[in-house]
MIMI-311157 format. One line per field, with one value per residue (C-alpha): residue number from 1; x, y, z. Coordinates in steps of 0.02 Angstrom, whole numbers. Example, Ala and Ser with C-alpha at 12.3 -4.5 7.8 and 13.67 -1.06 7.14 Angstrom:
BEGIN
resi: [1, 2]
px: [615, 684]
py: [-225, -53]
pz: [390, 357]
% end
This chain:
BEGIN
resi: [1, 2, 3, 4, 5, 6, 7, 8, 9, 10, 11, 12, 13, 14, 15, 16, 17, 18, 19, 20, 21, 22, 23, 24, 25, 26, 27, 28, 29, 30, 31, 32, 33, 34, 35, 36, 37, 38, 39, 40, 41, 42, 43, 44, 45, 46, 47, 48, 49, 50, 51, 52, 53, 54, 55, 56, 57, 58, 59, 60, 61, 62, 63, 64, 65, 66, 67, 68, 69, 70, 71, 72, 73, 74, 75, 76, 77, 78, 79, 80, 81, 82, 83, 84, 85, 86, 87, 88, 89, 90, 91]
px: [10, 74, 38, -43, -33, -149, -281, -280, -308, -497, -595, -623, -437, -384, -486, -424, -241, -310, -350, -185, -76, -175, -157, 33, 70, -32, 58, 232, 180, 122, 288, 382, 310, 369, 534, 627, 764, 780, 610, 622, 750, 653, 506, 600, 675, 508, 424, 582, 530, 348, 390, 488, 354, 236, 324, 344, 152, 117, 232, 139, -30, 31, 104, -67, -165, -344, -304, -297, -379, -237, -94, -169, -157, 0, 75, 31, 67, 241, 282, 198, 307, 457, 415, 369, 528, 622, 538, 581, 766, 771, 714]
py: [-13, 193, 338, 462, 627, 678, 575, 690, 842, 857, 1013, 939, 912, 1076, 1172, 1068, 1116, 1280, 1295, 1217, 1328, 1481, 1416, 1398, 1553, 1638, 1564, 1621, 1784, 1777, 1727, 1829, 1973, 1895, 1961, 1806, 1805, 1611, 1575, 1693, 1585, 1419, 1481, 1559, 1369, 1310, 1423, 1401, 1199, 1263, 1361, 1215, 1110, 1208, 1246, 1055, 1029, 1189, 1081, 915, 1010, 1114, 931, 843, 960, 1022, 1063, 1239, 1276, 1164, 1255, 1413, 1385, 1295, 1439, 1574, 1492, 1466, 1641, 1699, 1579, 1639, 1809, 1751, 1668, 1824, 1924, 1811, 1802, 1981, 1995]
pz: [-4, -55, 31, -87, 11, -139, -48, 131, 23, 49, 116, 297, 322, 234, 367, 501, 436, 431, 605, 681, 577, 636, 796, 792, 716, 846, 967, 895, 876, 1060, 1117, 1032, 1146, 1299, 1276, 1325, 1193, 1221, 1189, 1023, 958, 998, 915, 762, 730, 748, 623, 501, 523, 489, 338, 254, 299, 240, 67, 40, 62, -48, -178, -158, -178, -330, -404, -374, -466, -445, -254, -279, -106, -28, -138, -72, 98, 103, -22, 97, 247, 208, 191, 336, 452, 354, 428, 584, 614, 559, 671, 830, 745, 754, 925]
% end
């Protein structure tokens, strides 16, 4: 049995993924305002990881074709996480 990533790109899972990404982004921004440098660096690393993961997910959604909603979600999330990571690294 082969794993087929395109089988997970349905409206229900995309909605759930959007909520999860929004929560992670909100927590990351919230932790930025703590002013604790060590926390900002750790969160910056986590955000860079999220950026890479969402970029890979956008590539998968694009290659599958016909998954515009999922591609749009991940294509927007990747630069958002990159910006949040840069914000945390700049501290």
